Structures are given as structure tokens and as C-alpha cells.
N, C-alpha and C positions, 0 to 999 in steps of 0.2 A: 209778592204773592203770599208768602208765609206771614210777613208782617201785617198785611192787610187782614188776613184771617185772624191773627192774634188781636189786632186792634178792635175788630168787630165783636169778637167773642168777649173781650175784656169790657168793652162798653156795655154790651148786653148783660153780662154777669153783674157788674157793679151797679148798673141801673136796677136790675132785679133785686139786688140786696137793699137798695134805697127804697124800694116800694114797700118792703115788709113793715118797718116800724110805723109809718104814717099813712098807710093805705093810699098811696099816691096813685090815683087813677091814671093820670097822664103818663107817668113812668111805666105803669103796668101795660098800658096800650102800646107804648114805644117798644117795650120788650117783646110783646106779642107780634108787632109789625116787623121787627128786625129779625125774627126767627127765619123768615124766608131768605133773607140775605145771608144769614149764618149757614143755612142749609146749602145755598149755592156756593158759598166760599168753601165749605167742607168738600163738596163734590169736585171743585177745581183742585183742592189740595190732594184729594185721593187720586185724581188723575195724574197730577204731578208726581206723587209718591210712586205710582206704578211705572212712570217713564224715567225717573231720575237715575236709577242704577245703570242704565244702559247708555247714558250720554257719554260722550268722549271729551272729558275735560279734567284737568288736574284736580286733585283733592276731592273728587266727586263722592267717594265713599265717606270721607270724614264729614263733608258738608251734608250728605244724605242722612247720616246718623243724627246730626243736630236738627235737621228739618223734621225727621220722623218724630223725634222727641217733642218738638213744638206742636206738631199735628196731633199727637196723642194727648198732650195736655189740653189742647183746644177741644178735642172730642170729649174729654172728661168734663170740661166746663160747659160744653153744649148739653151734655146729658143732665147736668145739674139745673139747667134752665128749663128743661122740659117738665111739665107737670106730671105728677104721679097719677096714673089712671087706676 
């Protein structure tokens, strides 16, 4: 789940960067279209984040800390993809 979110955000982020120098219309459309998927993945990650500390498994808190860090970085990249209004 976290890796899927990471992959989607990275693909969108680097594709967005590729659109800048050459005005790549197809890449820009791809980034716009993938925004819905990124938002859905973020919602799943936030739900997971809320449930994770109460699960009963070994090393849950150490794993949770790593997952939270990844989610926060993904949120930062997602904000960078959003246009400034």
C-alpha cells in the first residue's frame, strides 16, 4: 500500500518535471489525469495511518514510524503537483 502510493506520487512528480522544459502536452495531461489516483491513494494511506498504531503485531511502532515518514513525504510531493491558485 505504501509502496504503491510512493510509486504513483513519484511517477506523477517526475512526469510533471518533464513537462516543464518542453511544454509536453501529453505528459501534462497524464499528470492531470493521475491526480485522482494520487488523491485516492492518499485517502487509503491516511486510513491506514489511523488504524496502524492499534494493530497487534510485533514491531508495529517502528514500522508505523517509517510508514508515517513515507506518507508525509508523499503528501509533500502531492502538494508540489498541485497548481498554485
